[in-house]
VMD Tcl script that builds the backbone (N, CA, C; Angstrom):
set m [mol new atoms 510]
animate dup $m
set s [atomselect $m all]
$s set {name element resname resid chain x y z} {
  {N N MET 1 A 28.480 -5.912 -13.310}
  {CA C MET 1 A 27.759 -5.376 -12.161}
  {C C MET 1 A 26.770 -6.403 -11.633}
  {N N LEU 2 A 26.697 -6.517 -10.328}
  {CA C LEU 2 A 25.795 -7.487 -9.722}
  {C C LEU 2 A 24.330 -7.183 -9.978}
  {N N LYS 3 A 23.991 -5.888 -10.061}
  {CA C LYS 3 A 22.569 -5.580 -10.222}
  {C C LYS 3 A 22.050 -5.961 -11.598}
  {N N ASP 4 A 22.924 -6.345 -12.519}
  {CA C ASP 4 A 22.509 -6.793 -13.843}
  {C C ASP 4 A 22.368 -8.312 -13.922}
  {N N LYS 5 A 22.649 -9.010 -12.866}
  {CA C LYS 5 A 22.556 -10.471 -12.844}
  {C C LYS 5 A 21.174 -10.903 -12.349}
  {N N ARG 6 A 20.772 -12.107 -12.713}
  {CA C ARG 6 A 19.469 -12.644 -12.267}
  {C C ARG 6 A 19.507 -12.781 -10.752}
  {N N SER 7 A 18.565 -12.100 -10.107}
  {CA C SER 7 A 18.617 -11.961 -8.646}
  {C C SER 7 A 17.294 -12.299 -7.979}
  {N N LEU 8 A 17.409 -12.731 -6.739}
  {CA C LEU 8 A 16.256 -13.027 -5.894}
  {C C LEU 8 A 16.479 -12.369 -4.540}
  {N N VAL 9 A 15.454 -11.739 -4.031}
  {CA C VAL 9 A 15.481 -11.179 -2.682}
  {C C VAL 9 A 14.650 -12.098 -1.793}
  {N N ILE 10 A 15.281 -12.676 -0.792}
  {CA C ILE 10 A 14.580 -13.485 0.212}
  {C C ILE 10 A 14.568 -12.649 1.478}
  {N N TYR 11 A 13.379 -12.334 1.981}
  {CA C TYR 11 A 13.306 -11.426 3.120}
  {C C TYR 11 A 12.153 -11.764 4.041}
  {N N PHE 12 A 12.293 -11.318 5.277}
  {CA C PHE 12 A 11.224 -11.397 6.272}
  {C C PHE 12 A 10.919 -9.969 6.685}
  {N N SER 13 A 9.649 -9.669 6.844}
  {CA C SER 13 A 9.259 -8.328 7.252}
  {C C SER 13 A 7.937 -8.406 8.004}
  {N N ARG 14 A 7.760 -7.490 8.922}
  {CA C ARG 14 A 6.535 -7.456 9.724}
  {C C ARG 14 A 5.993 -6.039 9.763}
  {N N ALA 15 A 4.708 -5.923 9.456}
  {CA C ALA 15 A 4.026 -4.626 9.541}
  {C C ALA 15 A 3.478 -4.462 10.961}
  {N N ASP 16 A 2.359 -3.811 11.100}
  {CA C ASP 16 A 1.677 -3.614 12.377}
  {C C ASP 16 A 2.423 -2.618 13.260}
  {N N GLU 17 A 2.333 -2.791 14.569}
  {CA C GLU 17 A 2.952 -1.837 15.492}
  {C C GLU 17 A 4.465 -2.049 15.513}
  {N N ASN 18 A 5.215 -0.985 15.296}
  {CA C ASN 18 A 6.672 -1.039 15.281}
  {C C ASN 18 A 7.240 0.056 16.168}
  {N N TYR 19 A 8.495 -0.110 16.545}
  {CA C TYR 19 A 9.200 0.848 17.392}
  {C C TYR 19 A 10.021 1.766 16.504}
  {N N PHE 20 A 9.841 3.073 16.666}
  {CA C PHE 20 A 10.568 4.071 15.885}
  {C C PHE 20 A 11.099 5.144 16.808}
  {N N GLY 21 A 12.401 5.190 17.000}
  {CA C GLY 21 A 13.037 6.279 17.727}
  {C C GLY 21 A 12.398 6.645 19.053}
  {N N GLY 22 A 12.031 5.676 19.823}
  {CA C GLY 22 A 11.499 5.937 21.156}
  {C C GLY 22 A 9.994 5.872 21.289}
  {N N SER 23 A 9.280 5.641 20.187}
  {CA C SER 23 A 7.822 5.541 20.294}
  {C C SER 23 A 7.298 4.460 19.357}
  {N N MET 24 A 6.059 4.074 19.584}
  {CA C MET 24 A 5.413 3.058 18.770}
  {C C MET 24 A 4.648 3.735 17.636}
  {N N LYS 25 A 4.633 3.052 16.489}
  {CA C LYS 25 A 3.927 3.571 15.327}
  {C C LYS 25 A 3.395 2.375 14.535}
  {N N TYR 26 A 2.182 2.493 14.031}
  {CA C TYR 26 A 1.607 1.439 13.196}
  {C C TYR 26 A 2.062 1.647 11.754}
  {N N VAL 27 A 2.522 0.580 11.113}
  {CA C VAL 27 A 2.915 0.655 9.712}
  {C C VAL 27 A 2.155 -0.392 8.907}
  {N N GLU 28 A 1.759 0.002 7.707}
  {CA C GLU 28 A 1.036 -0.898 6.796}
  {C C GLU 28 A 1.965 -1.935 6.176}
  {N N LYS 29 A 3.220 -1.545 5.982}
  {CA C LYS 29 A 4.209 -2.400 5.333}
  {C C LYS 29 A 5.467 -2.380 6.182}
  {N N GLY 30 A 6.046 -3.555 6.419}
  {CA C GLY 30 A 7.248 -3.637 7.230}
  {C C GLY 30 A 8.442 -2.966 6.580}
  {N N ASN 31 A 9.370 -2.511 7.399}
  {CA C ASN 31 A 10.549 -1.795 6.922}
  {C C ASN 31 A 11.408 -2.619 5.963}
  {N N THR 32 A 11.608 -3.880 6.272}
  {CA C THR 32 A 12.445 -4.725 5.424}
  {C C THR 32 A 11.778 -4.939 4.067}
  {N N GLU 33 A 10.454 -5.015 4.041}
  {CA C GLU 33 A 9.739 -5.155 2.774}
  {C C GLU 33 A 9.917 -3.911 1.900}
  {N N VAL 34 A 9.932 -2.739 2.512}
  {CA C VAL 34 A 10.161 -1.503 1.757}
  {C C VAL 34 A 11.522 -1.561 1.072}
  {N N ILE 35 A 12.546 -1.972 1.809}
  {CA C ILE 35 A 13.897 -2.063 1.231}
  {C C ILE 35 A 13.949 -3.147 0.153}
  {N N ALA 36 A 13.304 -4.287 0.378}
  {CA C ALA 36 A 13.259 -5.355 -0.635}
  {C C ALA 36 A 12.636 -4.840 -1.931}
  {N N GLU 37 A 11.595 -4.050 -1.799}
  {CA C GLU 37 A 10.946 -3.499 -2.994}
  {C C GLU 37 A 11.839 -2.482 -3.703}
  {N N TYR 38 A 12.638 -1.728 -2.959}
  {CA C TYR 38 A 13.613 -0.837 -3.595}
  {C C TYR 38 A 14.595 -1.652 -4.432}
  {N N ILE 39 A 15.078 -2.745 -3.872}
  {CA C ILE 39 A 16.027 -3.600 -4.595}
  {C C ILE 39 A 15.378 -4.124 -5.873}
  {N N LYS 40 A 14.131 -4.559 -5.772}
  {CA C LYS 40 A 13.398 -5.035 -6.949}
  {C C LYS 40 A 13.272 -3.927 -7.984}
  {N N ASP 41 A 12.861 -2.743 -7.558}
  {CA C ASP 41 A 12.670 -1.624 -8.482}
  {C C ASP 41 A 13.964 -1.246 -9.198}
  {N N ILE 42 A 15.072 -1.276 -8.482}
  {CA C ILE 42 A 16.357 -0.836 -9.043}
  {C C ILE 42 A 17.020 -1.929 -9.883}
  {N N SER 43 A 16.959 -3.171 -9.409}
  {CA C SER 43 A 17.717 -4.244 -10.069}
  {C C SER 43 A 16.870 -5.212 -10.880}
  {N N GLY 44 A 15.547 -5.183 -10.691}
  {CA C GLY 44 A 14.697 -6.147 -11.377}
  {C C GLY 44 A 14.655 -7.504 -10.702}
  {N N ALA 45 A 15.168 -7.599 -9.489}
  {CA C ALA 45 A 15.190 -8.866 -8.757}
  {C C ALA 45 A 13.776 -9.371 -8.495}
  {N N ASP 46 A 13.660 -10.680 -8.381}
  {CA C ASP 46 A 12.411 -11.291 -7.946}
  {C C ASP 46 A 12.361 -11.221 -6.420}
  {N N LEU 47 A 11.156 -11.266 -5.878}
  {CA C LEU 47 A 10.974 -11.197 -4.424}
  {C C LEU 47 A 10.364 -12.481 -3.890}
  {N N PHE 48 A 10.844 -12.904 -2.716}
  {CA C PHE 48 A 10.192 -13.967 -1.962}
  {C C PHE 48 A 10.118 -13.526 -0.512}
  {N N LYS 49 A 8.895 -13.348 -0.034}
  {CA C LYS 49 A 8.684 -12.952 1.352}
  {C C LYS 49 A 8.489 -14.192 2.210}
  {N N VAL 50 A 9.339 -14.354 3.191}
  {CA C VAL 50 A 9.222 -15.433 4.156}
  {C C VAL 50 A 8.121 -15.044 5.130}
  {N N GLU 51 A 7.119 -15.916 5.253}
  {CA C GLU 51 A 6.006 -15.628 6.145}
  {C C GLU 51 A 5.856 -16.731 7.178}
  {N N SER 52 A 5.656 -16.320 8.396}
  {CA C SER 52 A 5.504 -17.264 9.497}
  {C C SER 52 A 4.177 -18.001 9.381}
  {N N LEU 53 A 4.209 -19.288 9.676}
  {CA C LEU 53 A 2.979 -20.070 9.712}
  {C C LEU 53 A 2.055 -19.555 10.818}
  {N N ALA 54 A 2.650 -19.119 11.915}
  {CA C ALA 54 A 1.905 -18.518 13.024}
  {C C ALA 54 A 2.301 -17.046 13.088}
  {N N PRO 55 A 1.508 -16.158 12.487}
  {CA C PRO 55 A 1.894 -14.742 12.442}
  {C C PRO 55 A 2.149 -14.161 13.829}
  {N N TYR 56 A 3.073 -13.214 13.857}
  {CA C TYR 56 A 3.354 -12.508 15.100}
  {C C TYR 56 A 2.185 -11.597 15.460}
  {N N SER 57 A 2.077 -11.290 16.716}
  {CA C SER 57 A 1.047 -10.381 17.198}
  {C C SER 57 A 1.195 -9.013 16.555}
  {N N GLU 58 A 0.080 -8.315 16.395}
  {CA C GLU 58 A 0.113 -6.932 15.919}
  {C C GLU 58 A 0.727 -6.018 16.973}
  {N N ASN 59 A 0.630 -6.386 18.228}
  {CA C ASN 59 A 1.168 -5.607 19.343}
  {C C ASN 59 A 2.674 -5.814 19.431}
  {N N TYR 60 A 3.434 -4.731 19.420}
  {CA C TYR 60 A 4.892 -4.810 19.390}
  {C C TYR 60 A 5.462 -5.567 20.592}
  {N N MET 61 A 5.018 -5.235 21.790}
  {CA C MET 61 A 5.584 -5.873 22.985}
  {C C MET 61 A 5.292 -7.377 22.999}
  {N N THR 62 A 4.104 -7.764 22.579}
  {CA C THR 62 A 3.780 -9.189 22.491}
  {C C THR 62 A 4.645 -9.852 21.422}
  {N N CYS 63 A 4.822 -9.167 20.301}
  {CA C CYS 63 A 5.639 -9.684 19.201}
  {C C CYS 63 A 7.071 -9.968 19.660}
  {N N ILE 64 A 7.675 -9.048 20.392}
  {CA C ILE 64 A 9.070 -9.286 20.783}
  {C C ILE 64 A 9.184 -10.476 21.737}
  {N N ASN 65 A 8.166 -10.699 22.558}
  {CA C ASN 65 A 8.173 -11.888 23.413}
  {C C ASN 65 A 8.003 -13.161 22.594}
  {N N GLU 66 A 7.146 -13.110 21.573}
  {CA C GLU 66 A 6.981 -14.263 20.681}
  {C C GLU 66 A 8.288 -14.551 19.943}
  {N N ALA 67 A 8.945 -13.498 19.486}
  {CA C ALA 67 A 10.223 -13.669 18.778}
  {C C ALA 67 A 11.280 -14.280 19.689}
  {N N LYS 68 A 11.305 -13.855 20.933}
  {CA C LYS 68 A 12.272 -14.412 21.888}
  {C C LYS 68 A 12.024 -15.905 22.081}
  {N N GLU 69 A 10.765 -16.291 22.204}
  {CA C GLU 69 A 10.423 -17.704 22.384}
  {C C GLU 69 A 10.815 -18.520 21.154}
  {N N ARG 70 A 10.526 -18.010 19.968}
  {CA C ARG 70 A 10.874 -18.737 18.739}
  {C C ARG 70 A 12.380 -18.848 18.582}
  {N N THR 71 A 13.106 -17.803 18.961}
  {CA C THR 71 A 14.560 -17.834 18.877}
  {C C THR 71 A 15.135 -18.875 19.825}
  {N N SER 72 A 14.625 -18.927 21.042}
  {CA C SER 72 A 15.183 -19.871 22.015}
  {C C SER 72 A 14.766 -21.311 21.727}
  {N N SER 73 A 13.596 -21.514 21.130}
  {CA C SER 73 A 13.142 -22.878 20.840}
  {C C SER 73 A 13.542 -23.355 19.444}
  {N N HIS 74 A 14.028 -22.424 18.598}
  {CA C HIS 74 A 14.366 -22.726 17.202}
  {C C HIS 74 A 13.186 -23.381 16.485}
  {N N ASN 75 A 12.000 -22.844 16.772}
  {CA C ASN 75 A 10.782 -23.383 16.184}
  {C C ASN 75 A 10.007 -22.256 15.529}
  {N N ALA 76 A 10.081 -22.174 14.206}
  {CA C ALA 76 A 9.372 -21.128 13.477}
  {C C ALA 76 A 9.025 -21.620 12.074}
  {N N PRO 77 A 7.999 -22.465 11.970}
  {CA C PRO 77 A 7.596 -22.940 10.645}
  {C C PRO 77 A 7.133 -21.775 9.756}
  {N N ILE 78 A 7.306 -21.953 8.451}
  {CA C ILE 78 A 6.919 -20.913 7.503}
  {C C ILE 78 A 5.810 -21.430 6.586}
  {N N LYS 79 A 5.075 -20.477 5.976}
  {CA C LYS 79 A 3.936 -20.829 5.120}
  {C C LYS 79 A 4.360 -21.568 3.868}
  {N N LYS 80 A 5.403 -21.071 3.181}
  {CA C LYS 80 A 5.850 -21.670 1.922}
  {C C LYS 80 A 7.364 -21.765 1.911}
  {N N GLU 81 A 7.851 -22.818 1.279}
  {CA C GLU 81 A 9.295 -22.967 1.099}
  {C C GLU 81 A 9.772 -21.981 0.043}
  {N N VAL 82 A 11.027 -21.588 0.138}
  {CA C VAL 82 A 11.628 -20.719 -0.866}
  {C C VAL 82 A 11.613 -21.459 -2.204}
  {N N PRO 83 A 11.235 -20.772 -3.290}
  {CA C PRO 83 A 11.225 -21.447 -4.598}
  {C C PRO 83 A 12.637 -21.834 -5.041}
  {N N ASP 84 A 12.702 -22.632 -6.081}
  {CA C ASP 84 A 13.976 -23.091 -6.636}
  {C C ASP 84 A 14.887 -21.895 -6.934}
  {N N THR 85 A 16.079 -21.926 -6.401}
  {CA C THR 85 A 17.021 -20.818 -6.559}
  {C C THR 85 A 18.101 -21.098 -7.609}
  {N N SER 86 A 18.013 -22.243 -8.292}
  {CA C SER 86 A 19.102 -22.650 -9.185}
  {C C SER 86 A 19.370 -21.667 -10.325}
  {N N SER 87 A 18.379 -20.914 -10.765}
  {CA C SER 87 A 18.589 -20.006 -11.897}
  {C C SER 87 A 19.065 -18.617 -11.478}
  {N N TYR 88 A 19.209 -18.393 -10.188}
  {CA C TYR 88 A 19.640 -17.079 -9.696}
  {C C TYR 88 A 21.147 -17.052 -9.460}
  {N N GLU 89 A 21.757 -15.912 -9.794}
  {CA C GLU 89 A 23.183 -15.726 -9.562}
  {C C GLU 89 A 23.449 -14.967 -8.263}
  {N N VAL 90 A 22.547 -14.038 -7.944}
  {CA C VAL 90 A 22.691 -13.201 -6.754}
  {C C VAL 90 A 21.463 -13.385 -5.874}
  {N N ILE 91 A 21.705 -13.622 -4.603}
  {CA C ILE 91 A 20.618 -13.738 -3.623}
  {C C ILE 91 A 20.818 -12.636 -2.587}
  {N N TYR 92 A 19.820 -11.801 -2.454}
  {CA C TYR 92 A 19.803 -10.778 -1.400}
  {C C TYR 92 A 19.030 -11.362 -0.231}
  {N N ILE 93 A 19.594 -11.251 0.952}
  {CA C ILE 93 A 18.923 -11.754 2.147}
  {C C ILE 93 A 18.643 -10.563 3.049}
  {N N GLY 94 A 17.346 -10.356 3.333}
  {CA C GLY 94 A 16.930 -9.203 4.104}
  {C C GLY 94 A 16.164 -9.576 5.348}
  {N N SER 95 A 16.454 -8.843 6.417}
  {CA C SER 95 A 15.882 -9.205 7.709}
  {C C SER 95 A 15.839 -8.013 8.650}
  {N N PRO 96 A 14.801 -7.972 9.483}
  {CA C PRO 96 A 14.877 -7.075 10.631}
  {C C PRO 96 A 15.764 -7.732 11.687}
  {N N ILE 97 A 16.107 -6.991 12.703}
  {CA C ILE 97 A 16.888 -7.557 13.806}
  {C C ILE 97 A 15.933 -7.955 14.929}
  {N N TYR 98 A 15.944 -9.230 15.270}
  {CA C TYR 98 A 15.154 -9.764 16.384}
  {C C TYR 98 A 16.135 -10.409 17.361}
  {N N TRP 99 A 16.241 -9.899 18.536}
  {CA C TRP 99 A 17.080 -10.479 19.585}
  {C C TRP 99 A 18.509 -10.702 19.108}
  {N N GLY 100 A 19.073 -9.730 18.441}
  {CA C GLY 100 A 20.479 -9.779 18.061}
  {C C GLY 100 A 20.776 -10.487 16.756}
  {N N GLY 101 A 19.759 -10.879 16.027}
  {CA C GLY 101 A 19.981 -11.572 14.767}
  {C C GLY 101 A 18.727 -11.628 13.925}
  {N N MET 102 A 18.703 -12.579 13.009}
  {CA C MET 102 A 17.546 -12.744 12.133}
  {C C MET 102 A 16.403 -13.411 12.884}
  {N N PRO 103 A 15.169 -13.146 12.476}
  {CA C PRO 103 A 14.052 -13.915 13.027}
  {C C PRO 103 A 14.245 -15.396 12.701}
  {N N GLU 104 A 13.794 -16.234 13.567}
  {CA C GLU 104 A 13.970 -17.685 13.396}
  {C C GLU 104 A 13.375 -18.183 12.077}
  {N N GLU 105 A 12.361 -17.511 11.553}
  {CA C GLU 105 A 11.764 -17.902 10.276}
  {C C GLU 105 A 12.781 -17.847 9.139}
  {N N MET 106 A 13.736 -16.949 9.214}
  {CA C MET 106 A 14.767 -16.882 8.172}
  {C C MET 106 A 15.672 -18.111 8.214}
  {N N PHE 107 A 15.954 -18.618 9.399}
  {CA C PHE 107 A 16.740 -19.850 9.505}
  {C C PHE 107 A 15.976 -20.998 8.855}
  {N N THR 108 A 14.667 -21.075 9.146}
  {CA C THR 108 A 13.830 -22.116 8.556}
  {C C THR 108 A 13.861 -22.019 7.037}
  {N N ALA 109 A 13.771 -20.816 6.498}
  {CA C ALA 109 A 13.729 -20.610 5.050}
  {C C ALA 109 A 15.055 -20.923 4.371}
  {N N LEU 110 A 16.165 -20.594 5.009}
  {CA C LEU 110 A 17.473 -20.670 4.351}
  {C C LEU 110 A 18.235 -21.968 4.580}
  {N N LYS 111 A 17.936 -22.690 5.651}
  {CA C LYS 111 A 18.814 -23.776 6.087}
  {C C LYS 111 A 19.001 -24.915 5.087}
  {N N ASN 112 A 18.035 -25.166 4.214}
  {CA C ASN 112 A 18.174 -26.287 3.281}
  {C C ASN 112 A 18.422 -25.871 1.842}
  {N N LEU 113 A 18.727 -24.605 1.614}
  {CA C LEU 113 A 18.978 -24.128 0.255}
  {C C LEU 113 A 20.425 -24.387 -0.159}
  {N N ASP 114 A 20.611 -24.620 -1.450}
  {CA C ASP 114 A 21.954 -24.809 -1.992}
  {C C ASP 114 A 22.436 -23.462 -2.534}
  {N N PHE 115 A 23.438 -22.907 -1.894}
  {CA C PHE 115 A 23.978 -21.607 -2.279}
  {C C PHE 115 A 25.266 -21.724 -3.090}
  {N N THR 116 A 25.593 -22.922 -3.536}
  {CA C THR 116 A 26.815 -23.137 -4.301}
  {C C THR 116 A 26.833 -22.239 -5.537}
  {N N GLY 117 A 27.916 -21.479 -5.681}
  {CA C GLY 117 A 28.087 -20.621 -6.830}
  {C C GLY 117 A 27.297 -19.320 -6.794}
  {N N LYS 118 A 26.583 -19.078 -5.724}
  {CA C LYS 118 A 25.771 -17.862 -5.606}
  {C C LYS 118 A 26.567 -16.757 -4.916}
  {N N THR 119 A 26.234 -15.523 -5.266}
  {CA C THR 119 A 26.732 -14.367 -4.538}
  {C C THR 119 A 25.600 -13.926 -3.619}
  {N N VAL 120 A 25.899 -13.737 -2.349}
  {CA C VAL 120 A 24.888 -13.344 -1.366}
  {C C VAL 120 A 25.232 -11.964 -0.827}
  {N N ARG 121 A 24.206 -11.112 -0.780}
  {CA C ARG 121 A 24.346 -9.771 -0.197}
  {C C ARG 121 A 23.297 -9.636 0.891}
  {N N ILE 122 A 23.678 -8.983 1.975}
  {CA C ILE 122 A 22.829 -8.898 3.169}
  {C C ILE 122 A 22.370 -7.465 3.388}
  {N N PHE 123 A 21.083 -7.335 3.742}
  {CA C PHE 123 A 20.573 -6.049 4.203}
  {C C PHE 123 A 19.680 -6.277 5.411}
  {N N VAL 124 A 19.745 -5.352 6.340}
  {CA C VAL 124 A 18.910 -5.432 7.526}
  {C C VAL 124 A 18.251 -4.082 7.786}
  {N N THR 125 A 17.141 -4.150 8.502}
  {CA C THR 125 A 16.522 -2.948 9.036}
  {C C THR 125 A 16.547 -3.075 10.545}
  {N N HIS 126 A 16.684 -1.931 11.207}
  {CA C HIS 126 A 16.847 -1.942 12.659}
  {C C HIS 126 A 16.439 -0.591 13.213}
  {N N GLU 127 A 16.387 -0.509 14.510}
  {CA C GLU 127 A 16.124 0.791 15.141}
  {C C GLU 127 A 17.196 1.076 16.183}
  {N N GLY 128 A 18.429 0.668 15.858}
  {CA C GLY 128 A 19.551 0.957 16.735}
  {C C GLY 128 A 20.537 -0.186 16.873}
  {N N SER 129 A 20.234 -1.349 16.297}
  {CA C SER 129 A 21.090 -2.529 16.448}
  {C C SER 129 A 22.135 -2.678 15.357}
  {N N GLY 130 A 22.054 -1.877 14.308}
  {CA C GLY 130 A 22.984 -2.043 13.192}
  {C C GLY 130 A 22.835 -3.423 12.575}
  {N N LEU 131 A 23.936 -3.984 12.112}
  {CA C LEU 131 A 23.912 -5.314 11.489}
  {C C LEU 131 A 23.757 -6.433 12.500}
  {N N SER 132 A 24.098 -6.154 13.750}
  {CA C SER 132 A 24.016 -7.134 14.831}
  {C C SER 132 A 24.733 -8.426 14.412}
  {N N GLY 133 A 24.146 -9.581 14.652}
  {CA C GLY 133 A 24.795 -10.852 14.336}
  {C C GLY 133 A 24.437 -11.421 12.981}
  {N N VAL 134 A 23.705 -10.668 12.158}
  {CA C VAL 134 A 23.197 -11.212 10.901}
  {C C VAL 134 A 24.299 -11.639 9.929}
  {N N PRO 135 A 25.347 -10.854 9.670}
  {CA C PRO 135 A 26.367 -11.341 8.728}
  {C C PRO 135 A 26.966 -12.693 9.131}
  {N N ARG 136 A 27.253 -12.872 10.397}
  {CA C ARG 136 A 27.801 -14.157 10.857}
  {C C ARG 136 A 26.788 -15.280 10.624}
  {N N GLN 137 A 25.514 -15.020 10.948}
  {CA C GLN 137 A 24.482 -16.038 10.762}
  {C C GLN 137 A 24.344 -16.428 9.295}
  {N N VAL 138 A 24.324 -15.439 8.416}
  {CA C VAL 138 A 24.169 -15.718 6.989}
  {C C VAL 138 A 25.394 -16.473 6.465}
  {N N LYS 139 A 26.584 -16.096 6.885}
  {CA C LYS 139 A 27.788 -16.806 6.432}
  {C C LYS 139 A 27.756 -18.267 6.861}
  {N N GLU 140 A 27.228 -18.544 8.044}
  {CA C GLU 140 A 27.118 -19.934 8.497}
  {C C GLU 140 A 26.071 -20.697 7.692}
  {N N LEU 141 A 24.914 -20.083 7.451}
  {CA C LEU 141 A 23.837 -20.746 6.707}
  {C C LEU 141 A 24.158 -20.903 5.227}
  {N N CYS 142 A 24.916 -19.983 4.680}
  {CA C CYS 142 A 25.208 -19.946 3.239}
  {C C CYS 142 A 26.684 -20.199 2.994}
  {N N SER 143 A 27.246 -21.180 3.663}
  {CA C SER 143 A 28.692 -21.389 3.641}
  {C C SER 143 A 29.231 -21.727 2.254}
  {N N SER 144 A 28.389 -22.228 1.361}
  {CA C SER 144 A 28.867 -22.555 0.013}
  {C C SER 144 A 28.764 -21.364 -0.940}
  {N N ALA 145 A 28.300 -20.214 -0.449}
  {CA C ALA 145 A 28.144 -19.016 -1.280}
  {C C ALA 145 A 29.313 -18.064 -1.096}
  {N N ASN 146 A 29.398 -17.117 -2.002}
  {CA C ASN 146 A 30.300 -15.989 -1.849}
  {C C ASN 146 A 29.486 -14.898 -1.154}
  {N N VAL 147 A 29.560 -14.842 0.172}
  {CA C VAL 147 A 28.818 -13.854 0.940}
  {C C VAL 147 A 29.664 -12.584 1.003}
  {N N LEU 148 A 29.170 -11.530 0.363}
  {CA C LEU 148 A 29.931 -10.291 0.306}
  {C C LEU 148 A 29.945 -9.594 1.666}
  {N N ASP 149 A 31.030 -8.897 1.932}
  {CA C ASP 149 A 31.204 -8.202 3.208}
  {C C ASP 149 A 30.640 -6.783 3.192}
  {N N ASP 150 A 29.792 -6.481 2.228}
  {CA C ASP 150 A 29.255 -5.120 2.107}
  {C C ASP 150 A 27.831 -4.999 2.645}
  {N N ALA 151 A 27.502 -5.784 3.661}
  {CA C ALA 151 A 26.148 -5.750 4.229}
  {C C ALA 151 A 25.768 -4.321 4.607}
  {N N ILE 152 A 24.473 -4.038 4.478}
  {CA C ILE 152 A 23.991 -2.684 4.760}
  {C C ILE 152 A 22.882 -2.745 5.806}
  {N N ALA 153 A 22.928 -1.784 6.715}
  {CA C ALA 153 A 21.923 -1.664 7.775}
  {C C ALA 153 A 21.196 -0.336 7.599}
  {N N ILE 154 A 19.882 -0.402 7.479}
  {CA C ILE 154 A 19.063 0.791 7.303}
  {C C ILE 154 A 18.174 0.954 8.531}
  {N N GLN 155 A 18.245 2.109 9.135}
  {CA C GLN 155 A 17.393 2.369 10.294}
  {C C GLN 155 A 15.937 2.395 9.844}
  {N N GLY 156 A 15.103 1.655 10.555}
  {CA C GLY 156 A 13.697 1.518 10.176}
  {C C GLY 156 A 12.973 2.835 10.001}
  {N N SER 157 A 13.253 3.773 10.860}
  {CA C SER 157 A 12.564 5.060 10.785}
  {C C SER 157 A 12.986 5.884 9.582}
  {N N SER 158 A 14.005 5.433 8.836}
  {CA C SER 158 A 14.449 6.187 7.660}
  {C C SER 158 A 14.282 5.421 6.353}
  {N N VAL 159 A 13.551 4.300 6.359}
  {CA C VAL 159 A 13.419 3.525 5.120}
  {C C VAL 159 A 12.739 4.315 4.005}
  {N N GLY 160 A 11.844 5.207 4.354}
  {CA C GLY 160 A 11.134 5.987 3.345}
  {C C GLY 160 A 12.038 6.863 2.505}
  {N N SER 161 A 13.190 7.203 3.019}
  {CA C SER 161 A 14.129 8.052 2.272}
  {C C SER 161 A 15.424 7.318 1.927}
  {N N ALA 162 A 15.391 5.985 1.933}
  {CA C ALA 162 A 16.614 5.200 1.742}
  {C C ALA 162 A 16.814 4.663 0.330}
  {N N LYS 163 A 15.934 4.988 -0.599}
  {CA C LYS 163 A 16.059 4.401 -1.944}
  {C C LYS 163 A 17.385 4.763 -2.606}
  {N N SER 164 A 17.841 5.999 -2.469}
  {CA C SER 164 A 19.113 6.389 -3.083}
  {C C SER 164 A 20.287 5.670 -2.400}
  {N N THR 165 A 20.176 5.436 -1.109}
  {CA C THR 165 A 21.203 4.672 -0.386}
  {C C THR 165 A 21.289 3.257 -0.942}
  {N N ILE 166 A 20.138 2.645 -1.180}
  {CA C ILE 166 A 20.097 1.288 -1.734}
  {C C ILE 166 A 20.629 1.298 -3.161}
  {N N GLU 167 A 20.269 2.296 -3.941}
  {CA C GLU 167 A 20.760 2.393 -5.303}
  {C C GLU 167 A 22.289 2.473 -5.332}
  {N N ASN 168 A 22.870 3.268 -4.446}
  {CA C ASN 168 A 24.323 3.366 -4.350}
  {C C ASN 168 A 24.949 2.061 -3.894}
  {N N TRP 169 A 24.297 1.349 -2.998}
  {CA C TRP 169 A 24.787 0.062 -2.494}
  {C C TRP 169 A 24.792 -0.974 -3.607}
  {N N LEU 170 A 23.751 -0.957 -4.418}
  {CA C LEU 170 A 23.655 -1.939 -5.500}
  {C C LEU 170 A 24.710 -1.671 -6.562}
}
mol reanalyze $m
mol bondsrecalc $m
mol representation Tube
mol addrep $m
């Protein structure tokens, strides 16, 4: 079973003002972080949160404009590089959906990692976009890995009740 292997969750998540089913709501913890913590609780995986060197605005509308600019310029430096992944067998990659794919910070975090011999599993949080372009992006970035086709998309407004869904996925 994969959940018994040494695992790392690499994820990006944003708290503050978020969009939920037609309205804005402030959250203390981002949706993707909630799911990453479920994976940790269930499988014992280690966590690495990708953090932007220039944090996004707390205001949702400003944030989406910042994300669009970073996506088009491919410029999103991060605070810390991902730690050495050589001892991990399974890498979970988690992301919200920004403009049809992963936030640019995830590209910065993943682009220079060696995924040779690793199994990669993808999870995303969204509010209507599903998996969007994330599986294709991860397969391109992690071309030396065995990227499983069982990616899971969790609607952001339902992350609080998604632990059993994640447990079944694992």
